[in-house]
MITI-23928 format. One line per 4 residues: number of its first residue (from 1); their letters; for each residue x, y, z of N, C-alpha, C. Coordinates in nm, 3 decimals. Example, Ala and Ser with C-alpha at 12.3 -4.5 7.8 and 13.67 -1.06 7.14 Angstrom:
! MITI-23928
1 = as = 1.319,-0.569,0.780,1.230,-0.450,0.780,1.320,-0.330,0.780 | 1.285,-0.225,0.708,1.367,-0.106,0.714,1.290,0.003,0.787;
//
This chain:
! MITI-23928
1 = maiv = 11.950,7.652,10.335,11.838,7.633,10.208,11.729,7.607,10.281 | 11.607,7.668,10.251,11.489,7.680,10.305,11.410,7.530,10.237 | 11.321,7.482,10.318,11.244,7.342,10.306,11.163,7.385,10.197 | 11.080,7.495,10.203,10.980,7.522,10.090,11.036,7.629,10.043;
5 = pmrq = 11.028,7.656,9.899,11.064,7.785,9.800,11.000,7.934,9.853 | 11.088,8.040,9.842,11.054,8.137,9.937,11.061,8.230,9.812 | 10.955,8.258,9.734,10.937,8.326,9.618,10.877,8.450,9.637 | 10.814,8.462,9.763,10.753,8.625,9.798,10.855,8.689,9.885;
9 = titv = 10.807,8.815,9.887,10.857,8.929,9.999,10.764,8.992,10.063 | 10.784,9.022,10.216,10.730,9.078,10.277,10.794,9.190,10.339 | 10.746,9.292,10.377,10.792,9.411,10.437,10.765,9.428,10.580 | 10.851,9.459,10.684,10.804,9.438,10.824,10.846,9.577,10.857;
13 = erdg = 10.733,9.657,10.868,10.733,9.783,10.935,10.718,9.766,11.095 | 10.833,9.837,11.174,10.831,9.822,11.324,10.829,9.957,11.390 | 10.753,9.981,11.509,10.759,10.119,11.558,10.897,10.104,11.644 | 10.950,10.218,11.687,11.062,10.203,11.776,11.065,10.156,11.906;
17 = sgel = 10.989,10.045,11.932,10.985,9.966,12.042,10.952,10.022,12.174 | 10.901,10.159,12.182,10.874,10.229,12.292,10.981,10.343,12.317 | 11.074,10.354,12.220,11.159,10.448,12.262,11.121,10.564,12.187 | 11.143,10.690,12.256,11.104,10.819,12.236,11.246,10.915,12.169;
21 = dswg = 11.222,11.008,12.084,11.303,11.105,12.037,11.308,11.204,12.147 | 11.402,11.314,12.107,11.420,11.446,12.228,11.278,11.510,12.235 | 11.182,11.491,12.133,11.071,11.588,12.132,10.944,11.502,12.204 | 10.974,11.334,12.230,10.877,11.296,12.281,10.795,11.213,12.186;
25 = npik = 10.831,11.208,12.036,10.789,11.125,11.947,10.845,10.978,11.949 | 10.738,10.881,11.895,10.817,10.756,11.894,10.892,10.745,11.781 | 11.021,10.670,11.786,11.153,10.638,11.689,11.074,10.555,11.604 | 11.071,10.594,11.454,11.044,10.500,11.344,11.144,10.420,11.312;
29 = iepf = 11.153,10.309,11.320,11.261,10.195,11.253,11.259,10.177,11.117 | 11.343,10.193,11.034,11.339,10.147,10.882,11.287,10.027,10.863 | 11.178,10.020,10.765,11.113,9.882,10.749,11.226,9.803,10.676 | 11.196,9.659,10.695,11.289,9.566,10.608,11.227,9.476,10.558;
33 = aikc = 11.292,9.392,10.457,11.228,9.324,10.372,11.272,9.168,10.405 | 11.181,9.059,10.385,11.189,8.898,10.440,11.171,8.835,10.323 | 11.228,8.767,10.268,11.201,8.632,10.185,11.104,8.547,10.263 | 11.001,8.509,10.179,10.922,8.406,10.270,10.819,8.348,10.146;
37 = rvde = 10.722,8.288,10.199,10.595,8.201,10.114,10.472,8.251,10.189 | 10.382,8.317,10.086,10.240,8.342,10.140,10.170,8.277,10.090 | 10.069,8.195,10.189,9.947,8.138,10.134,9.835,8.203,10.187 | 9.763,8.276,10.114,9.639,8.337,10.130,9.514,8.238,10.100;
41 = gsrv = 9.408,8.273,10.205,9.289,8.187,10.170,9.169,8.289,10.241 | 9.047,8.236,10.226,8.942,8.273,10.315,8.834,8.184,10.324 | 8.749,8.178,10.414,8.655,8.074,10.435,8.529,8.169,10.479 | 8.383,8.110,10.474,8.267,8.160,10.528,8.243,8.127,10.682;
45 = slsr = 8.232,8.176,10.756,8.187,8.127,10.878,8.062,8.163,10.918 | 7.958,8.046,10.950,7.812,8.069,10.962,7.779,8.065,11.114 | 7.709,8.171,11.141,7.665,8.163,11.317,7.520,8.085,11.311 | 7.517,8.008,11.380,7.380,7.926,11.404,7.323,7.941,11.524;
49 = ssgv = 7.185,7.937,11.540,7.144,7.931,11.669,6.987,7.867,11.661 | 6.985,7.759,11.722,6.890,7.670,11.702,6.838,7.629,11.571 | 6.933,7.599,11.499,6.953,7.545,11.363,6.941,7.631,11.260 | 6.908,7.808,11.299,6.885,7.861,11.206,7.003,7.918,11.182;
53 = ikse = 7.030,7.976,11.073,7.166,8.050,11.020,7.134,8.203,11.071 | 7.194,8.255,11.147,7.185,8.392,11.201,7.258,8.506,11.082 | 7.364,8.484,11.075,7.468,8.564,11.003,7.584,8.484,10.943 | 7.629,8.552,10.837,7.733,8.478,10.733,7.843,8.605,10.751;
57 = esva = 7.980,8.518,10.766,8.089,8.635,10.788,8.198,8.564,10.715 | 8.251,8.655,10.613,8.367,8.593,10.528,8.506,8.657,10.624 | 8.573,8.516,10.648,8.717,8.548,10.697,8.856,8.535,10.611 | 8.927,8.628,10.598,9.021,8.607,10.527,9.158,8.586,10.597;
61 = tari = 9.270,8.513,10.548,9.386,8.485,10.626,9.496,8.466,10.548 | 9.623,8.504,10.596,9.737,8.453,10.509,9.827,8.392,10.626 | 9.890,8.285,10.536,10.002,8.211,10.622,10.143,8.244,10.570 | 10.245,8.298,10.632,10.346,8.339,10.590,10.445,8.254,10.649;
65 = lvdk = 10.561,8.184,10.564,10.667,8.100,10.608,10.788,8.174,10.578 | 10.837,8.186,10.686,11.004,8.256,10.671,11.090,8.149,10.715 | 11.198,8.141,10.644,11.314,8.060,10.685,11.389,8.086,10.828 | 11.408,7.968,10.886,11.467,7.992,11.008,11.400,8.081,11.105;
69 = ladi = 11.453,8.141,11.216,11.412,8.191,11.310,11.394,8.334,11.259 | 11.278,8.410,11.272,11.259,8.551,11.207,11.212,8.649,11.321 | 11.279,8.761,11.333,11.262,8.845,11.418,11.135,8.948,11.361 | 10.989,8.853,11.419,10.862,8.923,11.401,10.783,8.937,11.514;
73 = rysd = 10.754,9.059,11.541,10.677,9.057,11.671,10.550,9.094,11.659 | 10.461,9.089,11.766,10.318,9.113,11.744,10.282,9.254,11.707 | 10.356,9.350,11.733,10.342,9.501,11.715,10.390,9.527,11.605 | 10.412,9.451,11.519,10.483,9.483,11.374,10.375,9.483,11.287;
77 = tilf = 10.376,9.559,11.185,10.279,9.558,11.063,10.369,9.483,10.936 | 10.283,9.384,10.884,10.365,9.306,10.763,10.264,9.350,10.670 | 10.360,9.419,10.535,10.279,9.438,10.401,10.334,9.349,10.312 | 10.252,9.308,10.219,10.288,9.218,10.121,10.164,9.248,10.020;
81 = tnel = 10.223,9.252,9.871,10.175,9.239,9.753,10.136,9.121,9.689 | 10.017,9.058,9.653,9.985,8.957,9.590,9.992,8.953,9.442 | 9.983,8.855,9.381,9.994,8.856,9.227,9.891,8.926,9.151 | 9.772,8.943,9.222,9.688,9.072,9.187,9.719,9.226,9.187;
85 = geti = 9.822,9.227,9.256,9.894,9.379,9.270,9.807,9.447,9.366 | 9.732,9.378,9.458,9.667,9.398,9.625,9.781,9.446,9.713 | 9.817,9.564,9.775,9.898,9.539,9.877,9.794,9.524,10.034 | 9.859,9.432,10.080,9.776,9.407,10.198,9.866,9.429,10.350;
89 = arkp = 9.811,9.489,10.450,9.891,9.547,10.552,9.820,9.494,10.676 | 9.891,9.404,10.746,9.826,9.343,10.884,9.918,9.342,10.985 | 9.861,9.324,11.109,9.969,9.271,11.230,9.926,9.115,11.247 | 10.030,9.054,11.292,10.021,8.894,11.317,9.931,8.880,11.429;
93 = kein = 9.846,8.762,11.394,9.742,8.737,11.484,9.827,8.606,11.575 | 9.923,8.525,11.521,9.965,8.437,11.565,10.108,8.385,11.486 | 10.219,8.388,11.584,10.350,8.368,11.550,10.411,8.187,11.619 | 10.433,8.146,11.509,10.479,7.972,11.556,10.613,7.969,11.515;
97 = vrrh = 10.702,7.925,11.582,10.864,7.848,11.528,10.830,7.710,11.518 | 10.872,7.649,11.422,10.864,7.494,11.377,11.025,7.482,11.399 | 11.050,7.352,11.453,11.161,7.298,11.467,11.198,7.178,11.438 | 11.329,7.161,11.404,11.387,7.019,11.379,11.371,6.942,11.497;
101 = vsgk = 11.404,6.804,11.450,11.412,6.687,11.585,11.541,6.769,11.650 | 11.648,6.791,11.615,11.752,6.853,11.686,11.700,6.981,11.756 | 11.572,7.057,11.758,11.552,7.165,11.805,11.606,7.286,11.763 | 11.679,7.285,11.638,11.703,7.418,11.569,11.591,7.443,11.496;
105 = pilt = 11.539,7.573,11.495,11.433,7.645,11.419,11.461,7.614,11.277 | 11.346,7.564,11.208,11.371,7.549,11.054,11.250,7.641,10.967 | 11.151,7.690,11.039,11.080,7.785,10.997,11.015,7.885,11.104 | 10.955,8.011,11.039,10.893,8.089,11.136,10.749,8.077,11.073;
109 = eviv = 10.642,8.037,11.117,10.491,8.072,11.067,10.427,8.165,11.135 | 10.393,8.272,11.023,10.321,8.368,11.052,10.178,8.396,11.036 | 10.066,8.393,11.124,9.921,8.394,11.087,9.883,8.537,11.065 | 9.865,8.606,10.946,9.778,8.772,10.962,9.634,8.740,10.902;
//
């Protein structure tokens, strides 16, 4: 049983990890779904120089929590649909495994 409720689902698209078919094209692996929890957010980042604001940039991120140790790689594309019906497809920027005191993995945290 997961530590946090896993009510969302992500789809992981993976290329053939460098394998080629007989024609030399990359082998596409069938996408798979994983139950998870997705927390979306955004922030405004200000660029300052000598006390003057030069530019403003909006940065959107999502933190995905998956139960136990998940097979997610930096080369994967992660797709999820939020409650507004928007489908977002991004590559992971950060993958962290959270472990229990005993050393067993309890969560995989993916930042996209």
